[in-house]
C-alpha positions as a printed NumPy array, in Angstrom:
array([[ 19.366, 122.344, 324.885],
       [ 16.568, 120.356, 323.233],
       [ 16.882, 118.379, 320.04 ],
       [ 13.82 , 117.299, 318.129],
       [ 13.701, 114.422, 315.718],
       [ 10.816, 113.97 , 313.308],
       [ 10.109, 111.209, 310.831],
       [  7.842, 111.548, 307.847],
       [  6.795, 109.467, 304.897],
       [  5.841, 110.58 , 301.418],
       [  4.513, 108.877, 298.337],
       [  5.808, 110.047, 294.965],
       [  3.033, 109.901, 292.401],
       [  4.554, 111.61 , 289.382],
       [  8.136, 112.048, 288.307],
       [  9.972, 113.451, 285.308],
       [  7.792, 114.185, 282.32 ],
       [  4.569, 113.442, 284.219],
       [  4.913, 116.476, 286.51 ],
       [  3.628, 119.966, 285.68 ],
       [  7.139, 121.228, 285.032],
       [  8.025, 118.131, 283.034],
       [  5.018, 118.598, 280.767],
       [  5.905, 122.274, 280.291],
       [  9.488, 121.372, 279.389],
       [  8.345, 118.74 , 276.901],
       [  6.072, 121.284, 275.197],
       [  8.983, 123.674, 274.81 ],
       [ 11.172, 120.994, 273.266],
       [  8.664, 119.753, 270.692],
       [  9.45 , 120.757, 267.139],
       [  6.309, 122.037, 265.515],
       [  5.93 , 122.653, 261.819],
       [  5.843, 126.281, 260.813],
       [  2.456, 127.646, 259.946],
       [  1.684, 129.264, 256.615],
       [  1.736, 132.675, 258.314],
       [  5.208, 132.042, 259.773],
       [  6.497, 130.979, 256.352],
       [  5.045, 134.095, 254.715],
       [  6.501, 136.381, 257.409],
       [  9.917, 134.756, 257.017],
       [  9.753, 135.207, 253.237],
       [  8.771, 138.872, 253.604],
       [ 11.558, 139.447, 256.121],
       [ 14.177, 137.825, 253.873],
       [ 13.048, 139.905, 250.896],
       [ 13.164, 143.107, 252.96 ],
       [ 16.632, 142.327, 254.336],
       [ 17.916, 141.471, 250.846],
       [ 16.457, 144.67 , 249.437],
       [ 17.911, 146.668, 252.304],
       [ 21.401, 145.253, 251.796],
       [ 21.208, 145.848, 248.045],
       [ 20.139, 149.465, 248.482],
       [ 22.865, 150.046, 251.072],
       [ 25.497, 148.759, 248.649],
       [ 24.112, 151.069, 245.932],
       [ 24.175, 153.949, 248.413],
       [ 27.793, 153.215, 249.377],
       [ 28.895, 153.128, 245.74 ],
       [ 27.017, 156.373, 245.036],
       [ 28.649, 158.141, 247.986],
       [ 32.123, 156.937, 247.007],
       [ 31.635, 158.058, 243.38 ],
       [ 30.475, 161.486, 244.6  ],
       [ 33.762, 161.85 , 246.477],
       [ 32.574, 161.455, 250.054],
       [ 35.25 , 160.279, 252.486],
       [ 35.318, 156.464, 252.775],
       [ 34.956, 156.489, 256.569],
       [ 31.961, 158.835, 256.417],
       [ 30.35 , 156.855, 253.581],
       [ 30.767, 153.575, 255.486],
       [ 29.457, 155.131, 258.686],
       [ 26.346, 156.462, 256.958],
       [ 25.753, 153.174, 255.131],
       [ 26.038, 151.1  , 258.321],
       [ 23.6  , 153.38 , 260.148],
       [ 21.215, 153.117, 257.194],
       [ 21.508, 149.313, 257.16 ],
       [ 20.882, 148.956, 260.902],
       [ 17.902, 151.314, 260.733],
       [ 16.341, 149.403, 257.837],
       [ 16.379, 145.906, 259.368],
       [ 12.794, 144.901, 260.261],
       [ 13.068, 144.204, 263.991],
       [  9.332, 143.862, 264.531],
       [  9.157, 140.651, 262.501],
       [  9.845, 137.501, 264.497],
       [ 12.875, 135.625, 263.237],
       [ 12.241, 131.903, 262.992],
       [ 14.14 , 129.24 , 264.864]])
């Protein structure tokens, strides 16, 4: 049986935030201001969600007044609410 022993030396030039991965991590942690476009998209999304919730409440009241079963009215209203949420718009951090 043969055993080999090797010695090596290394010089560390960059550590922590100076490495490629450290710089990438620091970019991800920086808090940037929202752009005008992001603010406008967030405003549009909030308006659409508010409008959607309002119309779903109106729909639920209408169905209950018409005499539809409560469970069926709630089921339809929840499906309508989920379908109306704008998923394509990025939600801010």
